[in-house]
N, C-alpha and C positions, 0 to 999 in steps of 0.2 A: 425568153421577152416575158414569162410569167415570173420566175424566180428573180429576176431584177426588179419587176413589179412589186413581189411581196416586199423584197427586204425596203426598198424606196417606201411602203408604207408602214412598215415598222419602224422604220426613220426618222418618219412625220410623227406617226404616234408618240415614240419617246422625249421628242423634242415641243412636243403641243402641251398646252397651258390649260389642264383639266380644271386647276383650280386656279384662287386668285392671289397664290401667295406670291412675295417679293420675290425676283431671281436675281437683286444682284450679288457680285461675290463677294463672300465674306471677310475680303480685305479691305471692300470699298463699302461695308456697313456702317462704319461710325460716319462716313461722310454722305450716305443716303437718307434722302429725306422720306422717310415712310408718310403714307396717309392714315390721318387720323382710325383708328378703329370702330367701326360700329358695329352694333349688335344684329344680327342678323331676325327678321322679324318673322314672330310664330307665333301672332296674334290669330291668325287666318286658321291655326291647325287646331286652336280649342272652339271655333264656332260649331254653330250645331251641326251642318253637314260633313264637316270634318270628325267630328265625335262620333257622329252614325258610321261615316266610312270606318273609321279606327275599328270602332267596334266588331262591326261585320270581317276587316281583315284578322284582326285579333284571334277571336271566337269561332270564326270560319273556316281559319285558314292558319294561322299561327300556333293554336290552343291544339289542334287535331295534328297537327305537323310535330311540335315538340314530344307528346305524347305518344307519339309513332319511334319517334328515333331516340328516347331516351327512359329510361322505368323512373317515373316520377314516384316521389311521395312527398307529401305536403301536411304538415303541421302544423297547430295551433292559431289557426284561423280563427277561432274563437273568440282570440282576443278583441278582435274586432267590433263585436258583436255590442260589447259596453263604451263604444267610441261617438262621439257626434261629434261630429266637423272636421276639420283638416288634419291630418298628420303630416309628421314627415317619416317617410320610410327609408332606414340607414343601413345600408348591406355591404358584406365583404364582397371584394370584386377580383376575380382572376378569370373573368371568361367573357368573349361576347354574346354568350348565352344570358348571362346573369339577366338581362334587362329582360329580353323574351320570358325567363323562368318568372320572375317577379309580376309582372303584366299579366300571365295567363294564368296566375294561380290564383290573384285579386277576385272578390266576387262582382258582379256586373256592377253592382251599385257604386263600386268603389272604383275600379276600371273606368268608369266614363267619366270620374272628375280627378284624375292622376296625371300629372306631368312629371318628366325624368330629367333632369340635369344632367346634359352632356359637354365633353370638352370643349369648347370652342375651336381650339387648335387643330382639333380632328376631326369632328362629326361638323362642325360648320365652315370649316376653310375651304370647300367646294359647293357652289348651289345645288346641284344634284343629290348630294352627298345629304345637307341640310335640310332638303325639301322631304326626301327621303324619308330621315330618322323623325321629323318633326309630324309629320301624316300620319307615321305607322306607330311611332312611340311617345308621341306628344315631347318631344323634348324642347329644352330649351338651353339656349347656351351659357354656360360656366365656365369661369377663366382656375385651372388644375390648381392653382395657388390662393386660391379666394373664393368669397361665393358667389359672383357672377359679375356679367359685365355692367350691369344696372341694377335696377330696382327689379327686375321682373320675380324672382322667388317672393319677396314679400308681396309684390302686387297680387302674385298666384294665390297665396296663403290667403290674404282677407277677399277675394273672391269667393272661397270655399274650395281651392284644390289643395290636395294633397298633392306633396312632392316624393320624388323617388332620389335619393342621393348616395353616392360611392365618396364616403370619405377619404380612402386614400388615394383620390384624384387621379388615379389610372392602374391598371389590368395587373394583378400579380405577375413577377415574372418567374414563381416557382409554384405557386399554390399558395402559399402561406401569407396571412393578412401582414399587411405594412402600415406604419405608423399613419393615424388618423388625423384629418387634418379637422379644424373647428369649427367650419362654417356650419354646417348643419345643426351642432350644439347653439352658435350666437343666434341664428334665425328663428329655431323654437325659444328661445328666452327672446326675442325682441318681439316677437306676434304671438307667445303664448301657447304654443300648440303643443302636444307631446309626440314624443320619438316612439316609434317602434321599429323596434331592432329587428332584421331578417337574416337569418345564417344560413348562406350556400354552401352545401359540400357537392364535391363530385362534379361541380360545374368545369372544373379546369382539366380532369382528368378524362372529362365529355369529350372536350373542346379548347385545348390547352392555346396557346400564339400559336401563329402559323397556321392553323385552322380555319376553313368559312365554312365548315361542317361536322358537326357529331361525327363520334368515332360509330365505328361500324359496332353490331349487335346490343343494343339498347342500353346506355352505360348505365348504373343507376347516378340520377342527382338528390337531394334532398332540400327542400325549403324550410327552413321552420322559421313561426314568427314569435318573437317575444312578447311579454306585458309592455306597455307602454310608459316609458318614462317621461315624466315633467317637473320642470325648473323649482326645485323646494324654494323655500323662504330664504331669504339672505344668501342662496347659494350663486356662487360665479358659474357665467356661460363654460370655463374653462373645467369646472368640478362636474358640470353633467356632460362635456365630453368625455372626460374621464369614467363617467358611470355607464356612457353608453358602449364604451369599448371594452368594458370589463363584461357589460349584458352580454354581448355578441359574440365576448372569448365565453363567457358560461353556455350560451345557446350551443355553440358547436361542440363542447364536452358534452352536453346533454345528449347530441344526437350523436356523440361517438359510444356513449356507453348508456344512461337512463336519467331521468329527472332527479331521482333524490340522490344519487353520488355526485352530479354535478350542483345539486345544492348545499350539500356538505362540504364539498371543495369549496366551494364560491365564500361559504361562513367562514372558514378557517382562513381565504386565502391561498388556496395551495389550487386553484383551478390551473391547467396546464396552458402555458403562453401560446395564445393565437399566431404568434409570427413564426412557430416552429423550431426544431432544435438549431442549436448551434454548430453546425455540422456544415461540410463544403455541397456546393450548390448542389453539384449531382445528385448527390444524396438526399436534399430536399426536394428536388423534380421528381426522383422516384417516389418518394414516400406521397406525396399530391398525385403521382399520376396510375395509384392504387385506387383511390375512389372509394367511397363508402361501402362496406359489404352489401351484397344483396338484400334484399328483403328474403327470409325465408315463410314460404306458404304450408300449413298445417298440409299436410295429406289428407285426402278424403278418406271417410270410411268404407265407402260403399263408392265402386267403379264401375 
């Protein structure tokens, strides 16, 4: 009797509509009238109460957790000292760990006024996922192929909020960067705000696709902030987008080697492509799964 009940419950769970996705058969989709898409409201997640709750969750819960489960190395935060006003943080994306890494490494004064662009078709396809991500990470919905469902990003920048955006549109399947879309560059150009590139290394090795928790053993993860980029007089947003991608590639190269060597390669146009080698997919995944080398500590003179 109990076994039959368990099977019935599992069958109901498989058929239950936990999301608001439409369920017509694919063959019937051309003849189905879909309701007009509406943006999930997230203004409440930027209220004073929500900001206080989010800061408590991130600083009191998520930050200690990230530092307990990974060996975290942070570089370049001093670039934020000379910035007054909102910015767009642009980072490479290979893991669900990336947003947590970025938010938990920001100084408190930046953390209180930053919102994260999240894929509308994934994080906002179910109310419970939308509410949770908006509360904890201050997310707002964006389309993977464009800037947003509405004027939310522009409105947030005008209100003094900084944005976190992943221009690849989705997580990398093999840990190497994919083609950058131009949404962040166009937003920066239209709103006159700088772009701060952020290189994330080791997050794919720590928590690749298919995992809901970082691997055991506190894998090394590096977060490196770069100097802000601004639209130059007469420059097109597309050119700015190219500079953003190049700056992030230089940051990744710097993290693998050192600042001087990376700058020399950037000046001569010899920066290794962040999209990785043109080899079989298993080899690309294998290379990314190694992660950055752990930081070696100097031995103490006295024990």
